[in-house]
GUNUPA-327996 format. One record per residue (C-alpha): residue number from 0; x negated, y, z. Coordinates in Angstrom, 2 decimals, padded with zeros to 5 digits, m for minus. Layout:
<num: NUM east: X north: Y up: Z> $
...
This chain:
<num: 0 east: m006.74 north: 009.19 up: 032.54> $
<num: 1 east: m006.74 north: 011.24 up: 029.36> $
<num: 2 east: m003.81 north: 013.20 up: 027.97> $
<num: 3 east: m003.06 north: 010.51 up: 025.38> $
<num: 4 east: m002.65 north: 007.86 up: 028.08> $
<num: 5 east: m000.40 north: 010.22 up: 030.04> $
<num: 6 east: 002.19 north: 010.10 up: 027.26> $
<num: 7 east: 002.26 north: 006.30 up: 027.10> $
<num: 8 east: 005.15 north: 004.70 up: 029.03> $
<num: 9 east: 003.22 north: 001.44 up: 029.34> $
<num: 10 east: 000.46 north: 003.18 up: 031.27> $
<num: 11 east: 002.94 north: 004.55 up: 033.82> $
<num: 12 east: 004.49 north: 001.10 up: 034.18> $
<num: 13 east: 001.06 north: m000.27 up: 035.11> $
<num: 14 east: 000.63 north: 002.49 up: 037.68> $
<num: 15 east: 004.05 north: 001.66 up: 039.15> $
<num: 16 east: 002.99 north: m001.97 up: 039.53> $
<num: 17 east: m000.19 north: m000.84 up: 041.27> $
<num: 18 east: 001.79 north: 001.32 up: 043.69> $
<num: 19 east: 004.10 north: m001.59 up: 044.52> $
<num: 20 east: 001.12 north: m003.30 up: 046.12> $
<num: 21 east: 000.96 north: m000.42 up: 048.60> $
<num: 22 east: 004.60 north: m000.78 up: 049.62> $
<num: 23 east: 005.77 north: 002.11 up: 047.46> $
<num: 24 east: 008.55 north: 001.75 up: 044.92> $
<num: 25 east: 008.03 north: 003.89 up: 041.85> $
<num: 26 east: 010.06 north: 004.19 up: 038.66> $
<num: 27 east: 008.05 north: 004.93 up: 035.50> $
<num: 28 east: 009.02 north: 007.27 up: 032.68> $
<num: 29 east: 012.24 north: 008.62 up: 034.22> $
<num: 30 east: 014.02 north: 011.41 up: 032.30> $
<num: 31 east: 014.06 north: 014.53 up: 034.45> $
<num: 32 east: 017.45 north: 015.27 up: 032.94> $
<num: 33 east: 018.69 north: 012.51 up: 035.26> $
<num: 34 east: 017.10 north: 014.11 up: 038.33> $
<num: 35 east: 018.09 north: 017.75 up: 037.89> $
<num: 36 east: 021.47 north: 019.46 up: 038.08> $
<num: 37 east: 020.73 north: 021.27 up: 034.79> $
<num: 38 east: 020.61 north: 017.84 up: 033.07> $
<num: 39 east: 017.60 north: 019.06 up: 031.09> $
<num: 40 east: 014.05 north: 017.75 up: 030.89> $
<num: 41 east: 011.75 north: 015.14 up: 029.37> $
<num: 42 east: 010.30 north: 012.15 up: 031.21> $
<num: 43 east: 008.31 north: 012.18 up: 034.43> $
<num: 44 east: 005.38 north: 009.79 up: 034.57> $
<num: 45 east: 006.32 north: 008.22 up: 037.90> $
<num: 46 east: 009.18 north: 008.97 up: 040.30> $
<num: 47 east: 008.70 north: 007.75 up: 043.85> $
<num: 48 east: 011.44 north: 007.97 up: 046.51> $
<num: 49 east: 010.26 north: 007.83 up: 050.15> $
<num: 50 east: 012.22 north: 007.64 up: 053.39> $
<num: 51 east: 009.59 north: 008.26 up: 056.06> $
<num: 52 east: 006.28 north: 009.97 up: 056.81> $
<num: 53 east: 004.15 north: 006.84 up: 056.30> $
<num: 54 east: 005.46 north: 006.30 up: 052.78> $
<num: 55 east: 005.09 north: 010.01 up: 051.97> $
<num: 56 east: 001.47 north: 009.88 up: 053.15> $
<num: 57 east: 000.88 north: 006.77 up: 051.04> $
<num: 58 east: 002.24 north: 008.61 up: 048.01> $
<num: 59 east: m000.04 north: 011.58 up: 048.65> $
<num: 60 east: m003.08 north: 009.33 up: 049.14> $
<num: 61 east: m002.40 north: 007.74 up: 045.76> $
<num: 62 east: m001.88 north: 011.11 up: 044.06> $
<num: 63 east: m005.18 north: 012.45 up: 045.44> $
<num: 64 east: m007.12 north: 009.28 up: 044.60> $
<num: 65 east: m005.74 north: 009.17 up: 041.05> $
<num: 66 east: m006.28 north: 012.85 up: 040.40> $
<num: 67 east: m002.79 north: 013.09 up: 038.94> $
<num: 68 east: m000.68 north: 016.23 up: 039.32> $
<num: 69 east: 002.33 north: 015.79 up: 041.58> $
<num: 70 east: 005.39 north: 017.67 up: 042.69> $
<num: 71 east: 008.32 north: 017.20 up: 045.04> $
<num: 72 east: 012.02 north: 017.28 up: 044.16> $
<num: 73 east: 015.08 north: 017.27 up: 046.36> $
<num: 74 east: 018.34 north: 016.92 up: 044.49> $
<num: 75 east: 016.94 north: 018.76 up: 041.47> $
<num: 76 east: 019.02 north: 021.91 up: 041.91> $
<num: 77 east: 017.35 north: 025.27 up: 041.29> $
<num: 78 east: 014.98 north: 023.56 up: 038.84> $
<num: 79 east: 014.55 north: 023.75 up: 035.08> $
<num: 80 east: 012.52 north: 020.73 up: 033.93> $
<num: 81 east: 010.55 north: 021.25 up: 030.76> $
<num: 82 east: 011.50 north: 019.49 up: 027.52> $
<num: 83 east: 007.99 north: 017.98 up: 027.42> $
<num: 84 east: 008.56 north: 016.34 up: 030.78> $
<num: 85 east: 006.05 north: 016.11 up: 033.63> $
<num: 86 east: 002.90 north: 014.06 up: 033.11> $
<num: 87 east: 002.41 north: 013.30 up: 036.76> $
<num: 88 east: 004.04 north: 012.01 up: 039.93> $
<num: 89 east: 007.36 north: 013.15 up: 041.36> $
<num: 90 east: 008.04 north: 012.62 up: 045.07> $
<num: 91 east: 011.67 north: 012.33 up: 046.18> $
<num: 92 east: 012.15 north: 012.73 up: 049.95> $
<num: 93 east: 015.20 north: 010.65 up: 050.84> $
<num: 94 east: 015.14 north: 010.58 up: 054.66> $
<num: 95 east: 018.62 north: 010.96 up: 056.15> $
<num: 96 east: 017.73 north: 010.53 up: 059.81> $
<num: 97 east: 020.03 north: 012.37 up: 062.23> $
<num: 98 east: 019.82 north: 012.89 up: 065.98> $
<num: 99 east: 021.76 north: 015.30 up: 068.16> $
<num: 100 east: 020.62 north: 016.75 up: 071.48> $
<num: 101 east: 022.75 north: 019.44 up: 073.05> $
<num: 102 east: 023.10 north: 022.25 up: 070.53> $
<num: 103 east: 020.23 north: 021.08 up: 068.33> $
<num: 104 east: 020.10 north: 018.54 up: 065.53> $
<num: 105 east: 017.09 north: 016.86 up: 064.00> $
<num: 106 east: 017.67 north: 015.82 up: 060.40> $
<num: 107 east: 015.77 north: 014.19 up: 057.58> $
<num: 108 east: 014.87 north: 016.46 up: 054.67> $
<num: 109 east: 016.87 north: 014.28 up: 052.28> $
<num: 110 east: 020.24 north: 015.33 up: 053.71> $
<num: 111 east: 022.53 north: 017.07 up: 051.24> $
<num: 112 east: 022.89 north: 020.61 up: 052.61> $
<num: 113 east: 026.64 north: 020.82 up: 052.21> $
<num: 114 east: 027.09 north: 017.34 up: 053.71> $
<num: 115 east: 025.08 north: 018.50 up: 056.72> $
<num: 116 east: 027.41 north: 021.49 up: 057.16> $
<num: 117 east: 030.37 north: 019.12 up: 057.25> $
<num: 118 east: 028.63 north: 016.71 up: 059.64> $
<num: 119 east: 027.62 north: 019.37 up: 062.14> $
<num: 120 east: 031.14 north: 020.81 up: 062.19> $
<num: 121 east: 032.51 north: 017.30 up: 062.73> $
<num: 122 east: 030.26 north: 017.06 up: 065.79> $
<num: 123 east: 031.52 north: 020.37 up: 067.15> $
<num: 124 east: 028.48 north: 022.46 up: 066.15> $
<num: 125 east: 028.78 north: 025.75 up: 064.29> $
<num: 126 east: 026.42 north: 028.09 up: 062.49> $
<num: 127 east: 025.76 north: 026.47 up: 059.13> $
<num: 128 east: 029.17 north: 027.14 up: 057.60> $
<num: 129 east: 027.64 north: 030.01 up: 055.56> $
<num: 130 east: 025.93 north: 027.29 up: 053.48> $
<num: 131 east: 029.15 north: 025.53 up: 052.48> $
<num: 132 east: 028.88 north: 024.47 up: 048.87> $
<num: 133 east: 025.18 north: 025.31 up: 048.44> $
<num: 134 east: 023.71 north: 022.52 up: 046.29> $
<num: 135 east: 020.50 north: 020.71 up: 047.10> $
<num: 136 east: 018.82 north: 018.96 up: 049.99> $
<num: 137 east: 017.98 north: 020.45 up: 053.38> $
<num: 138 east: 014.26 north: 020.11 up: 052.65> $
<num: 139 east: 014.59 north: 022.02 up: 049.42> $
<num: 140 east: 016.73 north: 024.62 up: 051.16> $
<num: 141 east: 013.95 north: 025.23 up: 053.68> $
<num: 142 east: 011.27 north: 025.59 up: 051.01> $
<num: 143 east: 013.35 north: 028.21 up: 049.22> $
<num: 144 east: 014.86 north: 029.66 up: 052.41> $
<num: 145 east: 018.33 north: 029.16 up: 050.98> $
<num: 146 east: 021.11 north: 031.42 up: 052.15> $
<num: 147 east: 024.13 north: 033.54 up: 051.36> $
<num: 148 east: 026.59 north: 035.89 up: 053.07> $
<num: 149 east: 023.73 north: 037.45 up: 055.01> $
<num: 150 east: 022.46 north: 034.22 up: 056.62> $
<num: 151 east: 019.52 north: 031.94 up: 055.76> $
<num: 152 east: 018.53 north: 028.47 up: 056.90> $
<num: 153 east: 015.42 north: 029.91 up: 058.55> $
<num: 154 east: 017.70 north: 031.71 up: 061.04> $
<num: 155 east: 018.41 north: 028.31 up: 062.64> $
<num: 156 east: 015.03 north: 026.59 up: 062.41> $
<num: 157 east: 013.31 north: 025.55 up: 065.64> $
<num: 158 east: 010.58 north: 023.44 up: 064.03> $
<num: 159 east: 009.90 north: 021.26 up: 061.03> $
<num: 160 east: 007.72 north: 018.23 up: 060.40> $
<num: 161 east: 005.72 north: 018.57 up: 057.20> $
<num: 162 east: 003.17 north: 016.58 up: 055.25> $
<num: 163 east: 000.26 north: 018.88 up: 054.49> $
<num: 164 east: m001.58 north: 018.56 up: 051.20> $
<num: 165 east: m004.64 north: 017.22 up: 053.06> $
<num: 166 east: m002.60 north: 014.27 up: 054.38> $
<num: 167 east: m001.93 north: 015.56 up: 057.91> $
<num: 168 east: 001.61 north: 015.32 up: 059.32> $
<num: 169 east: 002.24 north: 018.37 up: 061.49> $
<num: 170 east: 005.10 north: 019.90 up: 063.42> $
<num: 171 east: 005.29 north: 023.61 up: 062.61> $
<num: 172 east: 007.15 north: 026.54 up: 064.16> $
<num: 173 east: 009.18 north: 029.04 up: 062.10> $
<num: 174 east: 006.34 north: 031.59 up: 062.19> $
<num: 175 east: 004.14 north: 029.15 up: 060.27> $
<num: 176 east: 006.42 north: 029.32 up: 057.24> $
<num: 177 east: 006.28 north: 033.06 up: 056.51> $
<num: 178 east: 009.93 north: 033.09 up: 055.49> $
<num: 179 east: 011.14 north: 035.80 up: 053.16> $
<num: 180 east: 014.04 north: 036.21 up: 050.76> $
<num: 181 east: 014.36 north: 032.93 up: 048.82> $
<num: 182 east: 010.81 north: 031.87 up: 049.57> $
<num: 183 east: 008.42 north: 030.54 up: 052.19> $
<num: 184 east: 004.74 north: 029.69 up: 052.55> $
<num: 185 east: 005.69 north: 026.13 up: 051.65> $
<num: 186 east: 005.98 north: 027.15 up: 048.00> $
<num: 187 east: 002.38 north: 028.33 up: 047.91> $
<num: 188 east: 000.86 north: 025.62 up: 050.10> $
<num: 189 east: 002.68 north: 022.68 up: 048.55> $
<num: 190 east: 003.55 north: 021.10 up: 051.91> $
<num: 191 east: 006.32 north: 018.49 up: 051.88> $
<num: 192 east: 009.15 north: 018.89 up: 054.38> $
<num: 193 east: 010.00 north: 015.60 up: 056.12> $
<num: 194 east: 012.29 north: 016.61 up: 059.00> $
<num: 195 east: 013.88 north: 019.75 up: 060.45> $
<num: 196 east: 015.15 north: 020.66 up: 063.88> $
<num: 197 east: 017.95 north: 023.21 up: 063.77> $
<num: 198 east: 019.43 north: 025.11 up: 066.70> $
<num: 199 east: 023.19 north: 025.60 up: 066.37> $
<num: 200 east: 025.93 north: 026.48 up: 068.85> $
<num: 201 east: 029.26 north: 025.33 up: 070.24> $
<num: 202 east: 031.24 north: 028.14 up: 068.66> $
<num: 203 east: 034.81 north: 028.62 up: 067.50> $
<num: 204 east: 035.41 north: 025.49 up: 065.41> $
<num: 205 east: 038.70 north: 026.72 up: 063.98> $
<num: 206 east: 037.11 north: 029.94 up: 062.76> $
<num: 207 east: 034.08 north: 028.03 up: 061.42> $
<num: 208 east: 036.30 north: 025.59 up: 059.52> $
<num: 209 east: 038.23 north: 028.51 up: 058.04> $
<num: 210 east: 035.01 north: 030.20 up: 056.96> $
<num: 211 east: 033.84 north: 026.97 up: 055.33> $
<num: 212 east: 037.12 north: 026.61 up: 053.46> $
<num: 213 east: 036.88 north: 030.20 up: 052.19> $
<num: 214 east: 033.30 north: 029.77 up: 050.99> $
<num: 215 east: 034.15 north: 026.53 up: 049.19> $
<num: 216 east: 037.15 north: 028.16 up: 047.55> $
<num: 217 east: 035.04 north: 031.13 up: 046.47> $
<num: 218 east: 032.44 north: 028.83 up: 044.92> $
<num: 219 east: 035.07 north: 026.81 up: 043.05> $
<num: 220 east: 036.46 north: 030.07 up: 041.68> $
<num: 221 east: 033.12 north: 031.57 up: 040.56> $
<num: 222 east: 030.81 north: 028.63 up: 039.94> $
<num: 223 east: 030.87 north: 025.86 up: 037.31> $
<num: 224 east: 032.50 north: 022.69 up: 038.57> $
<num: 225 east: 031.95 north: 020.36 up: 035.62> $
<num: 226 east: 029.17 north: 022.07 up: 033.68> $
<num: 227 east: 025.50 north: 021.34 up: 034.46> $
<num: 228 east: 023.60 north: 024.33 up: 035.85> $
<num: 229 east: 020.91 north: 025.22 up: 038.37> $
<num: 230 east: 022.86 north: 027.76 up: 040.41> $
<num: 231 east: 022.00 north: 031.45 up: 040.41> $
<num: 232 east: 019.20 north: 031.94 up: 037.91> $
<num: 233 east: 017.79 north: 035.26 up: 039.15> $
<num: 234 east: 017.10 north: 036.57 up: 042.63> $
<num: 235 east: 019.18 north: 039.46 up: 043.93> $
<num: 236 east: 017.38 north: 042.79 up: 043.91> $
<num: 237 east: 016.06 north: 044.63 up: 046.98> $
<num: 238 east: 018.59 north: 046.87 up: 048.78> $
<num: 239 east: 018.97 north: 050.46 up: 047.67> $
<num: 240 east: 018.44 north: 051.67 up: 051.24> $
<num: 241 east: 017.20 north: 050.14 up: 054.52> $
<num: 242 east: 019.87 north: 048.17 up: 056.33> $
<num: 243 east: 021.93 north: 047.52 up: 053.21> $
<num: 244 east: 022.44 north: 044.15 up: 051.55> $
<num: 245 east: 020.49 north: 043.14 up: 048.47> $
<num: 246 east: 022.00 north: 044.20 up: 045.16> $
<num: 247 east: 023.59 north: 041.26 up: 043.33> $
<num: 248 east: 021.74 north: 040.40 up: 040.14> $
<num: 249 east: 025.03 north: 039.08 up: 038.76> $
<num: 250 east: 026.60 north: 042.53 up: 038.87> $
<num: 251 east: 023.77 north: 044.08 up: 036.85> $
<num: 252 east: 023.85 north: 041.22 up: 034.38> $
<num: 253 east: 027.60 north: 041.57 up: 033.94> $
<num: 254 east: 027.41 north: 045.32 up: 033.42> $
<num: 255 east: 024.59 north: 044.75 up: 030.93> $
<num: 256 east: 026.97 north: 042.61 up: 028.87> $
<num: 257 east: 025.37 north: 039.22 up: 029.49> $
<num: 258 east: 028.50 north: 037.13 up: 030.05> $
<num: 259 east: 028.99 north: 034.78 up: 027.13> $
<num: 260 east: 025.45 north: 035.19 up: 025.75> $
<num: 261 east: 024.33 north: 031.94 up: 024.17> $
<num: 262 east: 021.12 north: 030.33 up: 022.97> $
<num: 263 east: 021.47 north: 026.85 up: 021.54> $
<num: 264 east: 023.25 north: 024.74 up: 024.14> $
<num: 265 east: 022.63 north: 027.22 up: 026.97> $
<num: 266 east: 025.21 north: 029.87 up: 027.81> $
<num: 267 east: 025.79 north: 032.53 up: 030.46> $
<num: 268 east: 028.81 north: 031.34 up: 032.43> $
<num: 269 east: 031.96 north: 033.31 up: 031.71> $
<num: 270 east: 032.86 north: 033.64 up: 035.40> $
<num: 271 east: 029.41 north: 034.49 up: 036.80> $
<num: 272 east: 026.79 north: 036.41 up: 034.84> $
<num: 273 east: 023.90 north: 035.09 up: 036.96> $
<num: 274 east: 024.53 north: 031.43 up: 036.10> $
<num: 275 east: 023.31 north: 029.70 up: 032.96> $
<num: 276 east: 025.21 north: 026.53 up: 032.07> $
<num: 277 east: 024.32 north: 023.62 up: 029.82> $
<num: 278 east: 027.16 north: 023.44 up: 027.32> $
<num: 279 east: 025.73 north: 020.24 up: 025.88> $
<num: 280 east: 022.32 north: 019.44 up: 024.47> $
<num: 281 east: 020.63 north: 022.50 up: 025.96> $
<num: 282 east: 016.84 north: 022.41 up: 026.03> $
<num: 283 east: 014.48 north: 024.12 up: 028.43> $
<num: 284 east: 013.48 north: 026.40 up: 025.56> $
<num: 285 east: 017.12 north: 027.41 up: 025.09> $
<num: 286 east: 017.35 north: 028.36 up: 028.75> $
<num: 287 east: 014.04 north: 030.23 up: 028.85> $
<num: 288 east: 014.86 north: 032.23 up: 025.72> $
<num: 289 east: 018.34 north: 033.05 up: 027.03> $
<num: 290 east: 016.94 north: 034.07 up: 030.43> $
<num: 291 east: 014.48 north: 036.44 up: 028.76> $
<num: 292 east: 017.31 north: 038.00 up: 026.76> $
<num: 293 east: 019.23 north: 038.52 up: 030.00> $
<num: 294 east: 016.23 north: 040.13 up: 031.65> $
<num: 295 east: 015.76 north: 042.42 up: 028.68> $
<num: 296 east: 019.42 north: 043.48 up: 028.76> $
<num: 297 east: 019.11 north: 044.52 up: 032.41> $
<num: 298 east: 015.77 north: 046.18 up: 031.74> $
<num: 299 east: 017.24 north: 048.22 up: 028.88> $
<num: 300 east: 020.41 north: 049.20 up: 030.76> $
<num: 301 east: 019.07 north: 049.83 up: 034.28> $
<num: 302 east: 015.27 north: 049.84 up: 034.11> $
<num: 303 east: 015.26 north: 046.98 up: 036.65> $
<num: 304 east: 013.10 north: 043.84 up: 036.48> $
<num: 305 east: 014.77 north: 040.55 up: 037.40> $
<num: 306 east: 012.82 north: 037.67 up: 038.93> $
<num: 307 east: 013.79 north: 034.06 up: 038.32> $
<num: 308 east: 014.93 north: 032.03 up: 041.31> $
<num: 309 east: 015.05 north: 028.81 up: 039.28> $
<num: 310 east: 011.71 north: 026.96 up: 039.15> $
<num: 311 east: 010.35 north: 025.89 up: 035.76> $
<num: 312 east: 008.88 north: 022.42 up: 036.27> $
<num: 313 east: 006.12 north: 021.86 up: 033.76> $
<num: 314 east: 002.89 north: 019.85 up: 033.64> $
<num: 315 east: m000.01 north: 022.06 up: 034.84> $
<num: 316 east: m001.96 north: 023.58 up: 031.97> $
<num: 317 east: m005.21 north: 022.21 up: 033.41> $
<num: 318 east: m003.99 north: 018.64 up: 032.90> $
């Protein structure tokens, strides 16, 4: 398929019809603004939700056979989709399987992370309350090793079932993921998380519920409730000394005078200098230009280099 065909909605509709014959449901020409929490982005060629490993493998087989670029999205948080869209295939893992055995739970990667926190507490299991209010799916959280308040999802992982890019479905141990701050080997390899097994505990439920309530309150106070955003835009910086916590990027951005900066429809949130919000009609260019201005402000003031945590989803240059 040439690049001209890739921008033709009719062509993607034909591909969707072809996929339907394989048992896969695909939606052609879907605006990525509808699939990301930033509410920004042009159309994706095909969007394909799957609920199990067989359908995910069928999607991957089609992607490989067609030679089309593909990517995987959870709930679309932590993502900035490009204005030009994505001329390829988008996989949405929607599995919400749940089984409980003792102090462990096995969950589908499509679970909303915050909903999982609430569900495990309801079942008398503690440990995940640190993640209260974190947006996104559990699968996406594992790929980015999501965390806060000194804890990360990798702290609780026993194993995960993944679809490798060569089509194999494998069960991997935590050591296979090379977890680090806000990243994992999954980002480099492109593996798709299908299920996770997490080891929790039967702790103090009253204390855990109180911690959850405090975290949710803190997020409501600092984070946008009604404005589209992608969460914290930049990663926190390495600690100043061993054993200390990472230095909050938001503090440096605030001291560098970034609150209230604006570029088109994109603006630095007035209550949190590390969050860019879509005030209405923001484009990916608006966000990228604003983010570079923020980086430059911190560079000029502190000599520090910020690294984006938000992923820019764009069609590969080779396509």
